[in-house]
N, C-alpha and C positions, 0 to 999 in steps of 0.2 A: 351536363356539368354537375347539376345538383342531383343528390341521390340519398339513399338511406345510409346510415352509419354502418360500416363493415363490422361484422361480428368479432368480439374480442379485440378490438383495436382501440388503443387509447387516443383521445383527441390531441393533436399536436398544437394546434392554434385555434383560440376561440377569439373571434372578431366581434366587437360590440360597437354599434353605431349610435351616437347620442347627439342631441342638438335641439334646438327649438322646434316647435310645431310647424310643419309646412315647409321645412327646408329641403325635403326630398330624400330623406334617409331611406325610406322603404322603396322609393323609385330607383334609387341606385342599386339595391340588392336585386330588385326585380329585373331591371335592365341587364344586370350580370347573368342572371340564370336563364333569362328568356332570349338573351342577345338581341334585343330590340326594345324600343320604348313603347310602354303600354300606359295609357292615359288613366284608366281606373285601376288602382291597386289596393290591396288590403290595407287596413289601418296600421297593421304591424306584421312583420315577418320574424319568426324565430325558429332556431334550430335548423337553419338551411345548411346542408352539408355539401362541401365540395370534395369530390372523390380524390384520393391520393394520386391517382393517374393523371390528374389534370396539372400537376406541378412536377418540375424535374426533380425536386427533392423528395417526392413521394409522401407529402405531408397531408394528413387528414385535418380539414378546416371546417369549423362550425361558425355560422354567422348569425347574429341576431341584432334587432334594433330596438330602440326605446320609444314608447308612446306614453306621454305624460297623462293622457286621459284614462288609460288602462292600468297604469302602473303607479305605485306610490313611490316616494323618495326612498323609503327603506328597501323596496324592491330594486330600485335603481341602483342603490349602493351595493346590494348583494350581487347584481349583475356585473358591476364594475369589478368587484373583488374576484369573480370567476373568470373575468376576461383575460386573455393573454396580451392584447392590444386593444386600446380604445381609440375609435375614429370619431372625432368631433366634427360635425357637419354644420356649416353656416351658409346663409344665402348671400351670394357674392355682391349683390346690388344694394344690400342693406348696409347703410354707412355705420350703424351702431353694432353690426353683427361681430366684428372682430373684437370690439371692446367688451361684448357680452361673453366671448370666448375667454378673454383674459380675466374678466372680474367675476365670472360665475362658473363656467364650466371647468376650467382648469383647476380653480380652488376646490370645486366639488370632487373632482377625480383625486386630487391630493389628500383631501380629508378622508375619502373612502378608503384610500390605500395606506393611510397611517402617516402622511407627511410628505415632504418634498423629495426625499431620497428613496422613493418606492421602487424605482427601477422598472416600472412598467412603461413600455413605449406608447406614444401618442402620435397619431396622424391627424393633421388639420386639413379638411376638405372644404374649399370654396365652391359650392354647387350652383347650378343654374348660370353658368358662365357663357351660354351659347350666344348672348347678345351683349357681352360685357367686355370692356377694355382690360385685358389681363395684367397691364402694368400698374393700374390705378391703386391696387392695394398692396403692391410688392413691399414698400417700406414698412408698412404696418405689420405684415407677416413676418419679415425679417426681425423686426423688434421683438415680436411675440416669441420667435424661436430663440433669440438671444436671452429672453427673460426666463423661459422655461426649457431646462436642459433635456427633459424627457421628450420633447417634441422631436420626432425623427425626421419628418419631412412635411411639406405642405404640397397639396395638389389642387388644381383647379379642374372642375369636371362639369359635365352636363349629361343628365340621364336622357334628355331629350334628343341630343345629337350623338349620344354614345361616346362623348369626349372623355378620355382617360378613365373610363369605367373599370376596365380590367386593371389599369395601373394602381388604382385605389387599393384593391385587395391583394395585388402583387407586392405593393410596398408594406402593407400591413402584415402579410405573411413574412416577408423579408425582415421586418423590424423584430419579429419574434425569433426567427431562426438565426438571423445575422444581426443581432442588435449592436448599435454603435456605442451606446452609453457605457457598457462594461469595459470597452477597449479604448475609448477616445474621449478626451475632454476638449470639446470645440472651443471653449473660452480660453484654454491654455494652449490650443493647438499641439497637444502632445498626448501620448498614450497614458493610460491610467497606471498607478503603481501596481495594481493586480496583474494587468497585461504585461507590464515590464518584467515582473517576477516570472511569469509563465514563459516569456520569450527568453529570459536568461536560462531557465531550465532546459528549454528546447535547444538553445545554442550549445550548452554544455554537453547535452546528449549526442549532438551531431558532430561535435569536435572529437573525432575518434582518436587523434594523436595527441590530444591534451596540450596543444600549443597556443590556445586562446585565439585561434584563427580558423576560418572555414575556407579551405582551399577548393579548387574546382571539383575535385573528386567528392569531397564531403558535401558540398552544395548540391551536386548532382544526385547523391544518395538521398539527401533531404527532399529534393524534387521528386524523386521515384517513390519515396515513402508516402509523401503527402498527396501526390496527384497522379501517380501511376505511369508517368511518362518522363523520359530523361530531358535534360536541357537541350534546346536546339544548339547546333554548332557554334553560333556566334552569340548565344545568349549570355554566357558568363562575362565576356568583355563589356557587353552592353549593360549588364547589371552593375559592374564596377564603375562604369562611366556615370550611370544615373545616381548610384550611391554617393560617388565622390562629389557630385554637384550639390547634394542635399546635406551630406555630413562630411566635413573635412578629415575627421578622425575615423572615417569608416573603413579605410584601407590600410593595409600593411603588407608589404612583401607580395603584392599581387593577390591578396586574400582578404576576406571580410573579417573585420573585428567585430566585437559585440555591438559596438555603436553602429557599425555598418549593417549588421543583420537587422537591428531594430530599425534603422533608416529604411531598409528594404521593405519592411512591413508598412512603414509610414507612407511610403510611395503609393501603396495600394489603398490605404485609408484615405489619403488626400484625393484619390480618384473616386472615392465612393465605393470601392470594390471590397466592402467588408467581408464578403463571402470567402475571398481568398485567405484572409487572415483567420477567419473562423474555421475553414477547412483545416489549416495548420494546427490550430489550437485543438480541435476535436480529434485529430489523428493522434495527438499526444495525450488524449484522455480527459480534456477540459470540458466542463459543463458551461452553462451560461453565466454562472457566478464566478467563473474562472478558478474553481477548485476542481480537483481530479474527481471524476464520477465514482460513485459507490461501486458500481459494477466493474470499473476499470481497476479500482483498488482491491476489491474483495470478490473475485469470481466465485460464483456458487459451487460448493462441493460438500460432500458428506463424509465425515470421518467415522467409519464403522466402530463399534465398541470393541476395545481390545487391540486396535490398529494404532499405528503412529505414522508420522510424516518425516520424510527424509528428502534431501535434494536428489534430483535426477541427474543424469549425466549432462543434460542441457543446463541444468542449474549450476552444477559445479564448473562447467565451462564458462558461464557468464561471470561467476564470481572470480575465477581465475584471471579472466580478461580484465575484470574491474581492477584487481590488484596490479596487474602488469601496466595498465594504463596510468595509475597514479603513483607507482613506484618510479619516480622521476629520475633518480640516480642509479636505478637498476642494481641496488645492493641486496635485493630480496628481503628488504625490511620496509615497513611503513613507519617513518618517523611521525611525531605528532602532527606536523603540518600536512604531510601527505595523507594520513589517516583522516584528518578533518575534511580535506578536499575530497577524499573518496566517498565520504558520507555526507557531503554538504547539501545534497538535495533532499535528504531524508528528514522529515519532521522530528524523528526520535534520534537525531544525530549525537547529541550529548550523552544520551542513555546508552547507546551502543558503544561510544568511545570509553565510557566508564566501564562497561562490561569487558571491553577488549583489554583494559589495563588489569582487571581483576581475574577474569574468568578463562583466559586463553594463554597460549604460549608467547612470551615476549623475551627480549634479550635483557641483559643487565641494565640497559639504559631505558627500558620500558618500551621499546620499539617493537611493534607487532611483526612477527615472522609470517612468512607466507602460509605456513601450516596454521599459525594462530588465526589468521584472517579467515581461512576456510573453516577452521573449527568454530569461530564466532557464528558464521552463518548456519553451520550444521546444528549448533546448539539451539539457536533461536528458531530453526525450522521445526525441530522437535518439540521445543517448549511452548512456542507461540507462533503457530503457522500464520495466523492472520497478520501479525506484525511483519513476518518475513514477506509475505505477498504484497503488503503495502510498500515496503522499502524496495522491493523488486520493481514495482510499478513506477515509483518516483525516479529510480535509477535507470529506467529505460529498457527493461527486459522485454516489455511488449512491443518495442520498436522492431525487434527481429523475430518475435514469436506471437502466436495468437493471443495468449494470455499466460499468467504465471503458473497456471496448473501444469504447463509443460515442464516447469522447473521442480515439480514435486513427484515423489513417489509415495503412494500409500501402502504400507506393509500389511502383511497378512496378520490376522488375529493371533496374538501370543498363545492363546490356548490351542490353536490349531498347530502352531510350531511345537508345542510341548507334546501333543499327541503324535505328531509326525516325527518327532525327535531330531529335527533339523530346522534351520532358519536361514532366510536370506537378508535378514536385517543387518544394518551396518552400525546402528547406534544402540548402546545398552546402557541403562541407567542404573547406578549404584547409590543407594542411600547410606549415609554414614552417620551412626550414632555413637555417643559416648559422653561421659561426664565432663564437666568443665575442667580445663587444663590437662585433658588426656592427649592433646595434640591433634585435634581433628583438622584445625586450619592448616597446620604444617603438612599434614598427610594429604589432604586434597590438593593443595597447591603444589605438591611434589610432581603431580602429573603434568603441570604446566612449566616444570623446570625452574620453579621459583625457590630460592634458598630459604633457609630457616629465618634469617634476617628479614628478607623481603616479605615473607608470608606473615611474620610477626607484626609487620606495620600495616597489615590489611585487616579490616573488620567488615562485618556484613553491611555496615552502614556506608562503607566506601564502595560497594559493588553488589553483585549478585551472590547468592549462596551456592551457585552452581559453577563448576569448572569442568573443562572438557579438553581432551587431547586424543591424538591418534595412538593406538597401541597395536603393535605387531605381534601377532601370535602365529608362529611358523610362517607360512606364505601368504597369510591373510592380514589385512590391516582393518581394524574396527575402531569405532569411537567409543570411549568410555566416558560417560557423563556422571560426575560425582556431585552429589547434593548433600551438603551438611545440614543435619536436622538436629534442632535443639529441643529437648523436652525438659521443661522446668519443674514438673511435678510428676511423680510416679502414677498419679491419678489421671494425668492428661491423655486423652485419646489421640491416636494418629488419624490423619486425614486419609481418605481413600487413596489419594495420590501418594502419600508417604508410605503406604502399605504395599502398593502395587509397584515394587521394583523388580528389576531383573536379577539383582543380587544385593545383599545387604552386608555392610561392614559394621562390626560392633567393637569399638576401641576401648581398651582400658590401660591404665598406667601401672606398670609393675611395681613402681616404688610408693604407690598410695594404696593402703590396704582396703579402703572402701570403694575403690574404683571398679573392680570387676563386678561387684553386686549390682551396680547401676546398670551395666550392659546386660548382665545375665537376666535381670528382671524384665528388661525390654524385650529380650528374645522370648522369654517364657509367656509374656503377656500377649505379644503381638505376632510372633513368627514360628512358634513351636507348632509343629504338625501342619505347617503350610508347605506349599510347593516352592517357596522362595528359597534359593540357596543362601547360606549365611556363613560368614567367615569372621572369627574373632581375631583381632589384631592387637598384640602386645606392644606398647610403645615405651619409650625411655628405658630400654633394656640395658643401656650402658650404666644406669644408676643401680644402687643396691636393691635387690629384688626381695620384696617381703611377702609373707603369706597373706593371702586375701581373707578378709573377714566375711566369709561365705561358707555354706554348708559343704561345698565342694571346691576344690582348687580348679583353676581354668582348664588344665589338661583332662583331669577327671570329669569335669562337667561336660567337655566336648565329646569324650568317649561315651558318656552315659546317653547323650542325645544324638549320637551318630553324626557328629560334626567333624570337619577337618580340625586337626590340632591347631592351636592359635599360631598365627604367623607372627614371627618376631621381627618387628620393623626397626631397623637400626638407623642411627643418626646419619650414617654414610649414604643411606638410601633417600634421605630427604633432598628434594630438589632434582630428582632423577626420574624422568618419565619412562625410562627404560627398565625401571624396577620390576623384578620378577612378581611382585605382589599384584601389579596392575594386569600382567599377562594371566595370572591365575584368576583374577576376578572376571576378566573377559571370558576365559574358558568356562568358568562356572556359569556365567550368564547365558553363553551360547548353548550349553548342554545341561539345563536344569534337571533333566531326567537322570543324571548321574549323581544327584544330591545325596542319596542315602549311602553311597559307598565311598564318598570322598574321604570319610573319617578313617577308612581302612588303609589308605595310601599316604605316602609321604607327600608333603605339600608340593614338592617339586615334580611330582609325577607327570603333570601335563606339560611341563616345559622340557621334560626328557623324551617323552613319546610323542609320535605323530597322533593326530586325532584318531586315524583309523586304528592304530596300535592300542590306543587307550580304550577304544570301544571294544576291540578284540580282548583285551585283558580284562575289561568288565564282564564280557560275555562268559569268559573262562571262569571268573570268580563265581558268577551266578550259577553256572552249571555245577561247580564243585560244591557250592552251598546247598544245592538241592539233591545231591546224591545221598 
């Protein structure tokens, strides 16, 4: 049973035996590893390893004991801190032994671990019980357990007769792998608040039809996911009967309510079957402190330089099902209550709700459309993939999939796309620059169908500076992500992110003579002679148009720098995601290698020609130019 530590294997359980001199700590360990009692044992055993194959849970266990003649108190404290579980051994026929555990050993453990709420399990072992009445200390032991909540169990043992030897270490392992303290308050006879929160999340994830009940099919799916076997034919009716006996509010319409589901877990806890509850919790990603594990929330992956993240087909399917589940009135909108319920399990719920109001398509009431909900996830997957993975984990993507990586697609390096002159990407980023009052906010919110009045009420403080929506270009649908960038000084430098766009928009107000100079200077300083396609957009064209206080007028400037002529953005286009300007921006982002010849063509060329015809026209032009 005892062996050397397997290479590259972390220790799962560290068991430390402490207690007075001569109580049989070393004999207990020795009897376990030798499977027989030996009279002469070493003064101390340390680092004894139990091979993972010796336990059903395949856990690696290391056992040590304490010897007051060889170790100082400081060394003992360090050993206690490293231990996963502490076994306090006392001599059962010593009348003062239990009092010594209460007055000395338990306070010592608490002091070493920083207080009474340390969360480390303790096992009490009354040794040398081979000739002792087992009932004589029962009242004292129960009083001790009631006084110290960290005591998981008490065991009477005898190294000499091999009584309960394996049980001691089984209970110690079990106390670490399936601890009772995080899930159950024995003094209150109720589950802990953390456990209740976890079970509420699990219940909601299993409630596929969102009716606040678990029917037979849903409970069977829960059983299959957690334990790999379906419910037995009569199990569901038996479960309902047992739950009803424990919790009167546990049933409704022949199904389990939330109270009933929690009562079902309490049935196992009351029987001491903590492993069943922990198996459920761990299948849904929980660690021993009842928070979701780091590896469950953020599976490791590497994003290569120049690549981006998008949702996969599995990801989009999950998000679509999430929308359908919480669209209770089936009107293809999520009202504020439905949106809050859809994201209720996410820690960043309020942040995403705020983004939904600002950054994606809603109707005039502010209710999120189906397309807006999909766009919200598309945008966050592109901008903050870690946050998307976290939310997917909380919302149960991992219940039907191995991990969140199945919800993602990592795109090819943009530089390769440019060299190959084609792309499979579905999200394109456009940075929008312009002076104050040029209409940047109204422009970017037009892609989410927000009117001039609605966009005027929005500020960056009320949400994100990003907005996105689906844009149809011929037979393809792509997401255009607009980012409003403010530059408060001509000397201000752009970040790497702000310079690495798929396409850039530079707005200017035709009625303000100093407006174009601002955008022209940004172009010359940051984007001239780069591979980033740029488009100047003239706003407020219904007003009286004035000459710009610049060395060249906008049209002349664009011709000189081989740019498309400025797009004249009309008030009638505000609040319309179907505007031609967005189609042009997506086309420019998809085919940046056409950048140098856009200026020779009418702005509407790519809305009139198919992509193939546009490329053919370009090839003809280049051939003509080289003759």
